[in-house]
C-alpha positions as CSV (number, residue, x, y, z in Angstrom):
1,M,0.0,0.0,0.0
2,F,1.4,3.4,-1.0
3,T,1.1,6.4,1.2
4,T,-0.6,9.5,-0.1
5,H,1.6,12.5,-1.0
6,P,0.7,16.0,-2.1
7,V,2.1,16.3,-5.6
8,L,3.4,19.7,-6.6
9,G,0.3,21.4,-5.2
10,D,-2.3,18.8,-6.4
11,S,-4.7,18.4,-3.5
12,T,-6.9,15.8,-5.0
13,N,-4.3,13.1,-5.2
14,T,-6.1,11.4,-8.1
15,A,-4.2,10.4,-11.2
16,P,-3.8,7.8,-13.8
17,V,-1.4,5.2,-12.4
18,A,0.7,2.4,-13.8
19,S,2.3,0.0,-11.4
20,W,4.4,-3.1,-11.8
21,P,6.0,-5.6,-9.4
22,L,9.7,-6.2,-10.0
23,R,11.9,-9.0,-8.8
24,P,15.0,-8.2,-6.7
25,E,17.4,-9.1,-9.5
26,S,19.7,-7.2,-11.8
27,L,17.5,-7.5,-14.9
28,S,14.8,-5.5,-13.2
29,A,16.4,-2.2,-14.0
30,S,16.3,-2.8,-17.7
31,R,12.7,-4.1,-17.4
32,A,11.8,-0.9,-15.5
33,R,13.3,1.2,-18.2
34,R,11.2,-0.5,-20.9
35,L,8.0,-0.3,-18.8
36,V,8.3,3.4,-18.1
37,A,9.2,4.2,-21.7
38,G,6.1,2.4,-22.9
39,Q,3.8,4.1,-20.3
40,L,5.2,7.6,-21.0
41,S,4.5,7.0,-24.7
42,D,0.9,5.9,-23.9
43,W,0.5,9.1,-21.8
44,G,2.0,11.4,-24.5
45,L,5.0,12.2,-22.3
46,E,7.8,11.1,-24.6
47,S,9.8,14.2,-23.9
48,L,10.4,12.9,-20.4
49,T,11.5,9.4,-21.4
50,A,15.3,9.8,-21.3
51,T,15.2,11.5,-17.8
52,V,12.7,9.1,-16.3
53,R,14.5,6.0,-17.7
54,L,17.8,7.2,-16.1
55,L,16.2,8.0,-12.7
56,V,14.1,4.8,-12.7
57,S,17.2,2.8,-13.5
58,E,19.1,4.4,-10.6
59,T,16.3,3.9,-8.0
60,V,15.4,0.4,-9.1
61,T,19.1,-0.6,-9.1
62,N,19.5,0.8,-5.5
63,A,16.4,-1.2,-4.5
64,V,17.9,-4.4,-6.0
65,R,21.2,-3.8,-4.3
66,H,20.0,-2.8,-0.8
67,A,16.6,-4.5,-0.3
68,P,16.1,-8.3,0.2
69,G,12.5,-8.6,-1.1
70,P,10.1,-7.6,-3.8
71,I,10.1,-4.2,-5.5
72,R,7.2,-2.2,-6.9
73,L,7.5,0.5,-9.5
74,S,4.6,3.0,-9.9
75,L,4.1,6.0,-12.1
76,Y,1.4,8.6,-11.4
77,R,0.3,11.1,-14.1
78,Y,-1.0,14.2,-12.4
79,P,-2.2,17.3,-14.4
80,I,1.0,19.2,-13.5
81,A,3.5,16.5,-12.5
82,L,4.7,13.0,-13.1
83,R,5.5,11.1,-9.9
84,C,7.6,7.9,-9.8
85,E,7.7,5.6,-6.8
86,V,10.0,2.7,-6.1
87,E,8.9,0.7,-3.1
88,D,11.2,-1.9,-1.5
89,T,11.5,-3.9,1.7
90,S,14.6,-2.1,3.2
91,P,13.8,0.4,5.9
92,R,17.1,2.2,5.3
93,A,16.5,5.7,3.7
94,P,18.9,6.8,1.0
95,H,21.7,9.1,2.1
96,H,24.3,11.2,0.4
97,S,27.8,9.9,0.5
98,P,30.4,11.6,-1.6
99,A,31.5,9.5,-4.6
100,R,35.2,9.5,-5.6
101,D,36.0,10.6,-9.1
102,E,37.0,7.1,-10.2
103,A,34.0,5.4,-8.5
104,E,31.7,3.3,-10.7
105,N,28.6,4.1,-8.5
106,G,27.4,6.4,-5.8
107,R,26.0,9.2,-7.9
108,G,22.3,8.3,-8.0
109,L,21.2,10.8,-5.4
110,E,23.2,13.5,-7.2
111,L,21.2,12.7,-10.3
112,L,17.9,12.9,-8.4
113,D,19.0,16.3,-7.0
114,A,20.0,17.6,-10.4
115,L,17.2,16.3,-12.6
116,T,14.0,16.3,-10.5
117,D,11.8,19.0,-9.2
118,S,11.5,17.1,-5.9
119,W,12.4,13.7,-4.5
120,G,12.4,11.9,-1.2
121,S,11.9,8.8,0.8
122,D,9.0,7.8,3.0
123,P,8.9,4.8,5.4
124,T,6.3,2.2,4.9
125,R,5.2,-0.7,7.2
126,D,7.4,-3.1,5.3
127,G,10.3,-0.8,4.1
128,K,10.3,2.4,2.2
129,I,9.3,4.3,-0.9
130,V,11.8,6.4,-2.8
131,W,9.9,8.9,-5.0
132,F,10.7,11.7,-7.4
133,E,8.6,14.2,-9.3
134,L,9.0,16.0,-12.6
135,A,6.8,19.0,-13.4
136,L,4.9,18.7,-16.7
137,R,6.0,21.9,-18.3
138,G,4.5,22.4,-21.8
139,T,2.5,19.2,-21.8
140,S,-1.2,18.8,-21.8
141,P,-3.1,16.6,-19.3
142,A,-3.6,13.0,-20.3
143,E,-7.0,12.4,-21.8
């Protein structure tokens, strides 16, 4: 069960949603990229595809690396924002730790900081949800 979050000023919290279970395995990041690309195309949000694919890849990869159980990926299409949530079974919230220049990983939160309008992590009964939002600038609401 997902918690309810105000989304960039939207007080109704109603939106078209797409949600998929993912296995805690390395192939889940590539599956997540395909799923969001298809859904964004269905919603007419192709201009966000590259950014969302990158951020979903990062958040799903972190869930696979740090959570022992199932993962759920959800997209919410609000009139003024797209919200992505990755739910996992680890209670540990993401935290910034400086990545060394030669490091192969450790830059996911920097990407979230740089590319989203907002992001965060909320505890759940069984773990946490890492979420991010992108404002829908210049797009019309889904029909």
